[in-house]
VMD Tcl script that builds the backbone (N, CA, C; Angstrom):
set m [mol new atoms 210]
animate dup $m
set s [atomselect $m all]
$s set {name element resname resid chain x y z} {
  {N N UNK 1 A -122.924 -25.092 -32.375}
  {CA C UNK 1 A -123.040 -23.935 -33.839}
  {C C UNK 1 A -122.567 -22.505 -32.908}
  {N N UNK 2 A -121.462 -21.740 -33.198}
  {CA C UNK 2 A -121.305 -20.436 -32.949}
  {C C UNK 2 A -122.310 -19.355 -33.201}
  {N N UNK 3 A -122.360 -18.534 -32.173}
  {CA C UNK 3 A -123.410 -17.477 -32.629}
  {C C UNK 3 A -122.708 -16.316 -33.348}
  {N N UNK 4 A -123.290 -15.613 -33.970}
  {CA C UNK 4 A -122.560 -14.191 -34.833}
  {C C UNK 4 A -121.660 -13.550 -34.327}
  {N N UNK 5 A -122.216 -13.322 -33.021}
  {CA C UNK 5 A -121.423 -12.398 -32.288}
  {C C UNK 5 A -120.213 -13.046 -31.556}
  {N N UNK 6 A -120.077 -14.122 -31.405}
  {CA C UNK 6 A -119.110 -14.723 -30.621}
  {C C UNK 6 A -117.842 -15.116 -31.731}
  {N N UNK 7 A -118.703 -15.322 -33.181}
  {CA C UNK 7 A -117.818 -15.572 -34.271}
  {C C UNK 7 A -117.039 -14.504 -34.706}
  {N N UNK 8 A -117.807 -13.417 -34.485}
  {CA C UNK 8 A -116.937 -11.826 -34.990}
  {C C UNK 8 A -115.688 -11.510 -34.085}
  {N N UNK 9 A -116.131 -11.947 -32.758}
  {CA C UNK 9 A -115.033 -11.767 -31.485}
  {C C UNK 9 A -113.859 -13.172 -31.972}
  {N N UNK 10 A -114.320 -13.980 -32.267}
  {CA C UNK 10 A -113.115 -14.785 -32.756}
  {C C UNK 10 A -112.773 -14.615 -33.870}
  {N N UNK 11 A -112.873 -14.079 -34.779}
  {CA C UNK 11 A -111.985 -13.735 -36.113}
  {C C UNK 11 A -111.134 -12.985 -35.820}
  {N N UNK 12 A -110.980 -11.826 -34.911}
  {CA C UNK 12 A -109.688 -11.203 -34.696}
  {C C UNK 12 A -108.598 -11.923 -33.958}
  {N N UNK 13 A -108.830 -12.903 -33.213}
  {CA C UNK 13 A -108.258 -13.905 -32.399}
  {C C UNK 13 A -107.717 -14.902 -33.634}
  {N N UNK 14 A -108.438 -15.333 -34.404}
  {CA C UNK 14 A -107.884 -16.289 -35.653}
  {C C UNK 14 A -106.621 -15.404 -36.322}
  {N N UNK 15 A -107.010 -13.992 -36.448}
  {CA C UNK 15 A -105.769 -13.463 -37.000}
  {C C UNK 15 A -104.434 -13.241 -36.540}
  {N N UNK 16 A -104.650 -13.096 -35.235}
  {CA C UNK 16 A -103.411 -12.961 -34.334}
  {C C UNK 16 A -102.551 -14.565 -34.124}
  {N N UNK 17 A -103.337 -15.453 -34.510}
  {CA C UNK 17 A -102.726 -17.017 -34.478}
  {C C UNK 17 A -102.367 -17.708 -35.823}
  {N N UNK 18 A -102.599 -17.123 -36.626}
  {CA C UNK 18 A -102.787 -17.224 -38.104}
  {C C UNK 18 A -101.314 -18.053 -38.553}
  {N N UNK 19 A -100.390 -17.505 -37.942}
  {CA C UNK 19 A -99.152 -18.065 -38.245}
  {C C UNK 19 A -98.810 -19.760 -37.595}
  {N N UNK 20 A -99.587 -19.957 -36.609}
  {CA C UNK 20 A -99.600 -21.103 -35.941}
  {C C UNK 20 A -100.743 -22.325 -36.635}
  {N N UNK 21 A -100.022 -23.634 -36.197}
  {CA C UNK 21 A -100.632 -24.999 -36.794}
  {C C UNK 21 A -102.190 -24.940 -36.896}
  {N N UNK 22 A -102.639 -25.318 -37.758}
  {CA C UNK 22 A -104.228 -25.308 -37.605}
  {C C UNK 22 A -104.669 -25.969 -36.650}
  {N N UNK 23 A -104.198 -27.323 -36.336}
  {CA C UNK 23 A -104.762 -28.142 -35.274}
  {C C UNK 23 A -104.817 -26.974 -33.767}
  {N N UNK 24 A -104.132 -26.072 -33.518}
  {CA C UNK 24 A -104.168 -25.389 -32.347}
  {C C UNK 24 A -105.478 -24.275 -32.473}
  {N N UNK 25 A -105.432 -23.496 -33.985}
  {CA C UNK 25 A -106.473 -22.638 -34.064}
  {C C UNK 25 A -108.145 -23.802 -33.823}
  {N N UNK 26 A -107.845 -24.805 -34.356}
  {CA C UNK 26 A -109.115 -25.511 -34.096}
  {C C UNK 26 A -109.326 -26.004 -32.658}
  {N N UNK 27 A -108.414 -26.143 -31.852}
  {CA C UNK 27 A -108.404 -26.806 -30.506}
  {C C UNK 27 A -108.705 -25.663 -29.718}
  {N N UNK 28 A -108.535 -24.374 -30.120}
  {CA C UNK 28 A -108.896 -23.317 -29.408}
  {C C UNK 28 A -110.255 -23.266 -29.426}
  {N N UNK 29 A -110.869 -23.193 -30.575}
  {CA C UNK 29 A -112.117 -22.876 -31.088}
  {C C UNK 29 A -112.946 -24.005 -30.401}
  {N N UNK 30 A -112.550 -25.331 -30.126}
  {CA C UNK 30 A -113.257 -26.327 -29.675}
  {C C UNK 30 A -113.496 -25.859 -27.952}
  {N N UNK 31 A -112.213 -25.600 -27.376}
  {CA C UNK 31 A -112.260 -25.183 -26.010}
  {C C UNK 31 A -113.221 -24.201 -25.430}
  {N N UNK 32 A -113.379 -22.983 -26.464}
  {CA C UNK 32 A -114.250 -21.851 -26.407}
  {C C UNK 32 A -115.386 -22.381 -26.472}
  {N N UNK 33 A -116.022 -22.979 -27.496}
  {CA C UNK 33 A -117.302 -23.646 -27.605}
  {C C UNK 33 A -117.552 -24.473 -26.454}
  {N N UNK 34 A -116.787 -25.198 -25.739}
  {CA C UNK 34 A -116.942 -26.101 -24.612}
  {C C UNK 34 A -117.363 -25.193 -23.343}
  {N N UNK 35 A -116.461 -24.061 -23.138}
  {CA C UNK 35 A -116.637 -23.077 -22.200}
  {C C UNK 35 A -117.768 -22.350 -22.527}
  {N N UNK 36 A -118.165 -21.989 -23.587}
  {CA C UNK 36 A -119.518 -21.179 -23.904}
  {C C UNK 36 A -120.548 -21.933 -23.469}
  {N N UNK 37 A -120.667 -23.288 -23.778}
  {CA C UNK 37 A -122.014 -23.937 -23.587}
  {C C UNK 37 A -121.737 -24.579 -21.917}
  {N N UNK 38 A -120.923 -24.253 -21.217}
  {CA C UNK 38 A -121.049 -24.530 -19.700}
  {C C UNK 38 A -120.288 -25.709 -19.343}
  {N N UNK 39 A -119.547 -26.309 -20.263}
  {CA C UNK 39 A -118.810 -27.827 -19.917}
  {C C UNK 39 A -117.581 -27.171 -19.262}
  {N N UNK 40 A -116.951 -28.000 -18.608}
  {CA C UNK 40 A -115.499 -28.239 -17.904}
  {C C UNK 40 A -114.539 -28.122 -18.879}
  {N N UNK 41 A -113.502 -27.290 -18.931}
  {CA C UNK 41 A -112.517 -27.294 -19.910}
  {C C UNK 41 A -111.151 -27.536 -19.339}
  {N N UNK 42 A -110.975 -27.677 -17.874}
  {CA C UNK 42 A -110.067 -27.627 -17.207}
  {C C UNK 42 A -109.171 -26.723 -17.001}
  {N N UNK 43 A -108.086 -26.293 -16.027}
  {CA C UNK 43 A -107.576 -25.143 -15.675}
  {C C UNK 43 A -106.559 -24.669 -16.722}
  {N N UNK 44 A -106.047 -25.451 -17.388}
  {CA C UNK 44 A -105.016 -25.034 -18.576}
  {C C UNK 44 A -105.452 -24.279 -19.495}
  {N N UNK 45 A -106.652 -25.147 -20.237}
  {CA C UNK 45 A -107.190 -24.743 -21.102}
  {C C UNK 45 A -108.302 -23.263 -21.038}
  {N N UNK 46 A -108.627 -23.214 -19.681}
  {CA C UNK 46 A -109.371 -21.761 -19.414}
  {C C UNK 46 A -108.228 -20.774 -19.434}
  {N N UNK 47 A -107.065 -21.036 -18.799}
  {CA C UNK 47 A -106.057 -20.094 -18.784}
  {C C UNK 47 A -105.141 -19.707 -20.231}
  {N N UNK 48 A -105.329 -20.710 -21.062}
  {CA C UNK 48 A -104.892 -20.262 -22.404}
  {C C UNK 48 A -106.011 -18.975 -23.067}
  {N N UNK 49 A -107.533 -19.366 -22.999}
  {CA C UNK 49 A -108.414 -18.303 -23.400}
  {C C UNK 49 A -108.411 -17.291 -22.656}
  {N N UNK 50 A -108.082 -17.242 -21.504}
  {CA C UNK 50 A -107.841 -15.991 -20.996}
  {C C UNK 50 A -106.666 -15.288 -21.241}
  {N N UNK 51 A -105.574 -16.032 -21.681}
  {CA C UNK 51 A -104.416 -14.928 -22.155}
  {C C UNK 51 A -104.794 -14.700 -23.279}
  {N N UNK 52 A -105.477 -15.098 -24.282}
  {CA C UNK 52 A -106.025 -14.847 -25.609}
  {C C UNK 52 A -106.991 -13.902 -25.586}
  {N N UNK 53 A -107.235 -13.510 -24.344}
  {CA C UNK 53 A -108.622 -12.381 -24.111}
  {C C UNK 53 A -109.826 -12.926 -24.843}
  {N N UNK 54 A -110.251 -14.152 -24.662}
  {CA C UNK 54 A -111.588 -14.657 -25.242}
  {C C UNK 54 A -112.502 -15.019 -24.194}
  {N N UNK 55 A -111.873 -14.945 -22.747}
  {CA C UNK 55 A -112.814 -15.356 -22.053}
  {C C UNK 55 A -112.412 -14.081 -20.703}
  {N N UNK 56 A -113.460 -13.886 -19.840}
  {CA C UNK 56 A -112.964 -12.665 -19.123}
  {C C UNK 56 A -112.223 -13.319 -17.803}
  {N N UNK 57 A -111.347 -12.703 -17.529}
  {CA C UNK 57 A -110.384 -12.802 -16.373}
  {C C UNK 57 A -111.110 -12.429 -14.722}
  {N N UNK 58 A -110.520 -12.878 -13.742}
  {CA C UNK 58 A -111.089 -13.147 -12.620}
  {C C UNK 58 A -111.616 -11.507 -12.368}
  {N N UNK 59 A -111.093 -10.128 -12.642}
  {CA C UNK 59 A -111.442 -9.142 -12.616}
  {C C UNK 59 A -112.330 -8.312 -13.568}
  {N N UNK 60 A -113.076 -9.181 -14.566}
  {CA C UNK 60 A -113.994 -9.052 -15.755}
  {C C UNK 60 A -113.386 -8.473 -16.736}
  {N N UNK 61 A -112.231 -8.301 -16.884}
  {CA C UNK 61 A -111.606 -7.579 -18.210}
  {C C UNK 61 A -111.522 -8.827 -19.173}
  {N N UNK 62 A -111.341 -8.457 -20.507}
  {CA C UNK 62 A -111.006 -9.476 -21.414}
  {C C UNK 62 A -109.502 -9.365 -22.294}
  {N N UNK 63 A -108.702 -8.683 -21.350}
  {CA C UNK 63 A -107.396 -7.863 -22.146}
  {C C UNK 63 A -106.647 -9.115 -22.447}
  {N N UNK 64 A -105.720 -8.880 -23.509}
  {CA C UNK 64 A -104.940 -10.082 -23.903}
  {C C UNK 64 A -103.157 -9.920 -23.088}
  {N N UNK 65 A -102.888 -10.999 -23.105}
  {CA C UNK 65 A -101.662 -11.224 -22.365}
  {C C UNK 65 A -100.565 -11.041 -23.345}
  {N N UNK 66 A -99.225 -11.431 -22.805}
  {CA C UNK 66 A -98.121 -11.131 -23.706}
  {C C UNK 66 A -98.015 -12.329 -24.525}
  {N N UNK 67 A -98.367 -13.656 -24.255}
  {CA C UNK 67 A -98.452 -14.856 -24.988}
  {C C UNK 67 A -96.957 -15.132 -25.528}
  {N N UNK 68 A -96.194 -15.408 -24.644}
  {CA C UNK 68 A -94.998 -15.868 -24.567}
  {C C UNK 68 A -93.908 -14.651 -25.020}
  {N N UNK 69 A -94.056 -13.365 -25.292}
  {CA C UNK 69 A -93.258 -12.248 -25.436}
  {C C UNK 69 A -92.718 -12.082 -23.946}
  {N N UNK 70 A -91.352 -11.515 -23.789}
  {CA C UNK 70 A -90.814 -11.124 -22.774}
  {C C UNK 70 A -90.990 -9.811 -22.466}
}
mol reanalyze $m
mol bondsrecalc $m
mol representation Tube
mol addrep $m
């Protein structure tokens, strides 16, 4: 179960990807829950969460990447 603070942080992310299929949103949420619980999610899923600004990068920031925009 997501904590209230984590849910509030993820709400803005859901708004960003609202135009994408619901399965992608649920998969992103599932990977975020696994990462927050300390389970291994794999390099690709971790990179996707970093690009979306949901987890900290190596330098400690949580900035959002370009997400497919040139």
